[in-house]
N, C-alpha and C positions, 0 to 999 in steps of 0.2 A: 442855656436854654432849659426850660422846664422839662422834667422827666415825663410829663403828661402831654407834651406837645403832639399835635397831629402830624403824621408823616405822610408825605406825598412824593410821587415820582412822575413828573410831567411826561417822561418818555413813554409811560404806559397809558397816558390819557388823563384828562381832568377828573375822570370818575374814579381813578385809583387813589383811594384815601385809606389810611390805616390809623386807627385810634386804639392801639394795643395797650392793654393794661400791663403793668409791670409784674403783677402777681395774681394768683387766684387763692381762694381760701378753702381749707379742708379742716373741719372740726374746729373752726375758729383760729386756725394757724395759717399764716400767710406763706405761700410757696412762691418764691420769686423765679421768674423765667431765667434770669441771669444765672442762678445757681443750677437750674436744670440743663442749660446749655453746657455748662462746665462739666456736669456729670455725664452728659451725653458724649462730650469730647473724650473724656477719659475712657468711657465704656467702649466706644468705637475703636479707639487706639488699642485697647486691650484685646479686643476681638481680632483685629488685624495682626497684632504681634503674635498671638497664639497660633494663628493659621500659618505664619511664616517664621516660627521660632527656629526651625532648622537652619535658616539662613544665618542666624546669629549664634548657632551652637548652644541654644538655651533650652531648658525644659519648660513644660507648662507651669510648674511650680515657680520657676525663676521669673516667668512673666508676671504671675500673680504678685510675687514679691516686689518687683520693680514698679508695678502699677500702684500698689499700696504706698510704697515709698514716695512715688511721684505725687500722689494725692496729698499725703500728709506734709512732706517737706516742701512740695511745690506751693501749696497754699500758704504755708507759714512764710516761706521765703518771698513769695510774691507780695504778701501783705507787708512784711518788714521793709522791702524795697520801696513800696509805695509810701509807707509812713515816714521813712527817712527823708524823702524829698517833699513831704507835706507835713513837716514837723509840727507846725502851729495848729494844724487841724486835728491832731491826735494827742499832743502832749501839753497843750495849753490848759489852763484851769477850766474845768467843766467839760473838757473834750475827751477825757479818758475813755468814756463809754464808746466812742467811735472806733476804738481798736477792734472790737468784736462785731461790728456791724458790717459783716460781709455782704449782706443782702443788698446793700446800696452800692455795691461795686467797690473799687479801690484795690485792684490787684495789678501788679506789674509783671509782665511775662519774664523779663530778664531776671528778676528776683527769684522766680520759681525755677528757672533753668539753673541758676547758680546753686541754690539750695539742693535741688535734686541731684546735680552733679557731684556735690560733696557727699551726699548719701550713697550714691552709686560707687564712689571710690571706697568707702568703708565696706559696702556690701561685697564688692569684688574681692577684697582682701579676706573677708571672713569666709566666703564661699569658694575662694580660689578660682574665680572666673576672670578671664582676660577683661580688663576694663574697656578695651576697644569694642568688644562684643556688646557690652551693656550700653555703651554710648551710641552704637549704631542703632540698636533697638529704640533708644530714646529719641534719636533723630526722626525716625518714622512716626513714632508716637506723638512727638511735638507738632509735626506738620498737621496731623489729623486733629489733635486736640485744639490747636489754635484756629484752624480753619472753621471748626464748629463753634468754639467758644466765642469768637468775635461777634457772633449773632446775638450773644447776650448783651454786648455793647449797643447793638441796634435797638433791642427792646428797651434799654435804659436811656436811649437818646444821648449816647456819649461816644467818644472816640471818632467824631466826625471831623472834617477838615474845614479849611477856610471857605469863604463864599465863592461861588463860581456860577457861570452861565452855561457850562457844558451840557450837552443833551441828557446825560445820565445823572444830572444833579439830583440831590435829595432835598425836598422841602420840609421845613419844620415850622408849623404854625403855632404860635403861642396862644395863651388864653385871651389875650387882647386882640387876636385876629391878625396879627402881623406875621407874614410868611417870609422866611429867608431861605435861600438855597445854598447848600454846602456840598463839598466833596464827600461822598460816602466812603470815608477813609476805612471804616470797618470792612466794607465790601472789598476794597482794594487788597487789604491784607489777607482776607479770607481767600480770595481768588489767587493771590500770590502763593499762599501756602499750598493750595490744591495743585497748582502748577508744579511747584517744587516736589510734591509728593509723587505726582505722575512721572516726572523725569527720573526720580530716584527709583521708583518701582520698576519702570521699564529697564533702566540701567542694571538693576540687581537681577533681572531675569535673563539678560543677555551677556553681561560681562563675566569673564572668568579671571579677571585680574584684581579682584577685590582684596583688600587687606584690612584687618581690624581697625576701626576708627574712621575709615574713608567716608562712609555714609554720614557720620556725625559731622565731619569736617565740611562736607557738602551742605548739610543743613545749616551750619553756622554761617557759611559764606553766603548761601542763597538768602536766608532769612535776614542776615545783616544788611545785604544790599537793598532788599525790598524795604526793610524797616527804616533804613537811612532816608530813603526817598519819601516814604509815606509819612514818617514822623515830621518831616518839614512842612506838611500840609495841616497837621492837627493844631487845634486851638487849646487843647488841654494837656499839653506836654508837661512832663516833670522837668523842672529846671535845676541845674546845679546851683546850690545855695550861693548867693552873692554874685551870680553871673547871669548872662542872657543865653547861656548854652543849654541846649536840650540834652538832658542826661542820657536818655535812651538812644538818641540819634548819634551821639558821639560814641557810645558803647557799641552801637551797631557798626559804625565805620571801622572802629578798631578791630572788632571781631571778624569783620569781613576780610580785612587785609591780612590778619594773622592766619586765618583759615586758608585763604588763597595761597599765601606763602608756603604753608606746610604742604598743601596739596601739590604745588609745583615742585617743591623740593623732593617730596616722595616720588613723584613721577620721574624726575630726572635720575634720581638714585636707582630706581628700579630699571630704567632704561640702560644705565651704565652697567648694572649687574647682569643683565641678560647675556651679553657676549661672554662674560666670565662663566656664567652658568652653562652656556652652550659648549664652551671649551671643556669644562669639567665633564659634562655628559659625554662629549666625544671621546675624551681620554678614557673615561670609564668604559665606553663601548669598545674602544680599541683594546684595552686591557682585557676585556672579557672575550674578545674575538678569539684569541688562542684557545680559550676553553671551549670554543664552539666548533672546533674542527669536526666534532661529531656530526655537525649539521651536514657536512658534505655527504654523510651517509644518506642524506635525503635522496641522492640519486637512487638509493635502494628503494625509493618510492615505487620504481618500476616493479618492485616486489609486490606492490599492491596490484599492479597489473601483471601478476604472476603468469598471465596469459603468455607473455613472451617466453616464460619458462616452459610453456607447453612444448616449445621445440624440443625440450628434453624428452618429449614423448618419443622423438626418434630413437631414444634409448631402447625403445621397444625392439629396434633392430637387434637388440641383444637376443631377441628370440632367434635371430639367425644363428645364435649359438646352438640352436637346435641342430644346425648342420653338423654340430659335433656328433650328431647321430652317425654322420658318415664315418665316425670312428668305428662304426659297425663294420665298415670295410676291413676292419682288423680281421674280420672273418677270413679275408684272404690269407690270413696266417694259417688257415686250414690247409692251404697248399702245403703246409708242412707235412700234410698227410703223404704228399708224394715221397716223403721219406720212406714210405712203404717199399719203394723200389729197393730199399736196403734188404728187403726180403731175399732178393736174389743173392744178396751177400750172405745168405743163410749158409753158413759154413758147413752145416751138417750135410747139405745136399752135395756141395762141391767136394767135401771131404769123402763122402761116400763114393762119389764117382771116381775120385782120385784113388781111393782105396781099391775100388773094383779094377781100375786100369792097372794099378800096381800088381794086383793079384794076378791079372791076366798075364802081365809080363813075367811074373815069377814063374807062372805055370809054363810059359813058353820056355823059359830058361830051364 
C-alpha cells in the first residue's frame, strides 16, 4: 500500500478521514513523524525510569546511561536485524544507500532488544551493577517505547494486518480510489504493550517478593505472547530465508516459553526455600531467647507505674519512730534520786548518836 494512502476508520463514521503527511519541512529539511514517535518513546521511557529509579536500585546518571545505550545500540541492532531478513533490499547493487535511510522505516524491535541487552551486559560489568536491575528497568522502558513508537508505523501506513470486516477495521484508500480494510495491527501491539505496562506497574507497587530480573522476564513473556499472535496477522513480516516461517513470530514463541519457564522455576524454588528460611529464623529466635531473659525484667514496667511503690509511703510510719521519744521516759531513771534515802544512811548522824549513847553509858558506869 502507498505510504500516502488515505486512512479511514468506519467505526468513527464516514466523515472520519485522515490524510496525514509522513513528514514536515523545517529550513528545507524533512522531519519524519516516524522518527519523532521513536524519540517520544525513548523520552517518555526515560522520564518514567528516572521517577522510579529507586525500584531498580539505580541512580539518575545510570538511567541517562542506559537510555543513551538503548538509543544507539537499539537503533543499530534494529536496523541490522531488519537488513538481515531483507538482504536483497540493502546489499544488492545500487541498494547500499538504503542502509542509512532510517526515515523510511525499516527497524525491527527484536534486533534492538538483542543489541541493547548485549550493551547492558557490558555496562553492568563496568559499573558493577546487577544485570537483573538493568534489565528490569529496560522491561518498563521497552513497554513504553514500543507503545508509542508503533504509532510511527501508523503514520507510515505499515505494520497493518490482513484484510478484515471487523467493526474496528482500518481503511486504506490508494491513489486510484480503491479502499481496502485491514487489521490495525500497529494498534493491537500498542494496546498490548500499554496493558503489560499497567500490569507490571501495579505489581511493582504492591508486591514485596520481587527479585532482580523478574520484571524483565515478565516483559519478555508478555510481549512474546502478544507478538506471536499479532505477527500472524501482518502482511509485511520478515521471513526466515528459504522458508515460509515468520522470523519474529517464531522468536516471540521461543522467548515466551523460555521466560515463562524461568518464572515458574524461580517461583517454585522460592516457595521451597520459604520453609527453610522460616526454620532458620525460628532457630535464630530460639537461640536468641536465652539472651533475652532480661526481658522478663519487663515486669519492672510497673516501675513505670511507680505509683504502686507509693505504698512505700507507709514507710512514713517510720515517723512512729518518734515514739522513740518515749525513750524520754528514761527520765524515770530520775527515780534513782530516791537513792537520796541513802542519806539516812549518813553514818555521821548515826555514829554521833551511837557515840552519845556510848558516852552516856560510860558516864553511868
